[in-house]
N, C-alpha and C positions, 0 to 999 in steps of 0.2 A: 550428287544423289540423282540418280536417274530412275526411270521406270524398269522394274525388273519384274519377272513373271510372279513373284510372290507378294509384291508391294501392293497395298490397297489404297494408299493415299497418293493423290497427285502432289508433284513437287510444289512447295510453297503453299500448300492448302492450310497449313496451321500457323502461318504467320500473320501477324497483325499488319494494319495499313501502315505505310511509312510515314514519317512525320512530314515530309515535303508534301505528299499527296493530302494530309489532313490540313496543313497549312494552306494550300491552293484551294481546297473546298471551303475552308472558313473565309478565305479571302473572297471567293466567288459569292458566297451566301452575303457577306457584308457589302459587296458592291451592288447586287441586286436590292438589298434593304436601303442603301443609299439612293440608287436610282428611283425607287418607289417613293421615298421621301421628298426627293428633289422635284418629282412630277406633281406630288400631292400638296406639299407644304410651300406656302409663299404669302403674299399680301392677302390673297383670298384663298382660304384652305378649300380643297376640292376633295370630296370623298373618293376612296379607292375605286368604288364602281363606275363613278363618272370618269375618272382617269382611264380606266380600262375601256369603257365606250368610247372615250374621246380618241384613244389610240387605234382601236380595232373596227369600230363602226361609228364613224363620226356623223353627227346630224346637223353640223353647222351651227350649233348653239354657241353662246359666249364662252362657255367652259370649255368646250372642244377647241375652240380657237385659242384659248390661253394654253391649253396643254400641247397642242400641236405646233402652234407657232412661235410661242414664247419659251415654254419650259422644256420641251424636248430638244429643241436646238442646243439651248444652254447646258443641258444634262451631257448630251453627246460631245460637245465641245470640251466640257470639263473631263470628261473620260479620256478623250483623245490627248488633251493636254497633259494629264496626269500620267498617261501611258507613255507619252514622248519624254517627259522628264525623268520618269523610272528608267526607261531604257537608256537614256543618255547617261545617266549616273551609273548604271550597271556596266555599260561600255567603258566608260572612263575608268572605272575600277578594274575591269578586266585588262584593258590596254596598258595601264600602269602597273598592274599586278600589286594594287594597294587597296585593301578593303576600306581604307579611311579616306581615299581621294575625294577631293572636292574641286569646285571649278576654280579656285584660287591656284591650284597646282599647276593648271595648264595656262594660266594668265587670263582667264575669262574676266575676272574683275578688272584687270589692267586694261583689257580691250574696251570693257564698258566705261571706264574713266576716259580712254582715248575718245571715245564717241562723244562724251560730253563736252570735252575741251574742243574737239572739231566742230561740234554744234555751235559753241560760243564764239569761236574764232571765225569760222567760215560763214555761219548763218546769221551772225549778230543776235543770237538769242540772249536775252537779258533779263527775263522774268523768270520767277520761281515755276510758274506753271509750264514754261518752255523747257525748263530743265527736266521736268518729269518725263516728257516724251523721249529723252535721250538718257536718262539714268534709270537703268533697270535694277539697281541693287541700293541698299542702304546699310551702313555700318550698324552691327548690332548694338543694342544700348550699353552693354558692357564694355564696348570699346569705341572711344569717340572718334570721329571721323577726323581726317586731317584738317578739314576746314575749322572744326571745332578747336582742335589744338592750335591751329595758327591764329584764329581770332582771339583765343585767350592769351596767347603770347603777345599779340599787338595791342592789347589794352593798356593804358597807363595804369600804374599801381595805385590802389586806393588812397594811399597816403600823398598822392600829388596835390599840389596847392590849388590848381584849378578844378573846378567842378567838371566831372565827366558829362558829355554829351549824351542825349539819349540815343540809341542805336540807330534809329531812322535818320538822324541828321549827321551821323559820323561820316567823314569822307571815306569813300571806298577805293582801294587800289585795285589793281587787275585781279590779284588772287582773291580778295574779299568779294569781288563782283561773282566770281565763280562759286563762291560759297554762301551766296545770298545775302552776304553783308550785314544781316541782322543777328547773327549769332554771338 
């Protein structure tokens, strides 16, 4: 459909906005609302007018400092991380041509497990808080982790004649040390 001498309407003039444009506009509105809430709500609530003045005409007050030095960097980092994770997921789905692709498909979970094992064996990490620095994932509650399954298999049956020791005094093998031994 092109412009002909008798046409009075431009091409596409009667069409409604595409669902993609509507979704993008809605997402942008929700992002702006989330940013406004992130800047205004916290341990100390700051009125929107004070947030606005703290961003664009700071006077050096305590509220301006909270907005500019604490909440704004936190908000911008959150937006950047969310964008990066979304793009990484989108790239993974495009490269694998699988709309249901997840990090486990490319071995990201196995790589994270390898990092934990490396930290334990090479750096001598033995505390639970040390594991947290090297363990970026956790098994969902519906699926017990290999550590939980192993620890359950290693426990003596309840009908054993001796009384079971409390978890904190039970001897740990190499596997249970990696699994924090108390499970």
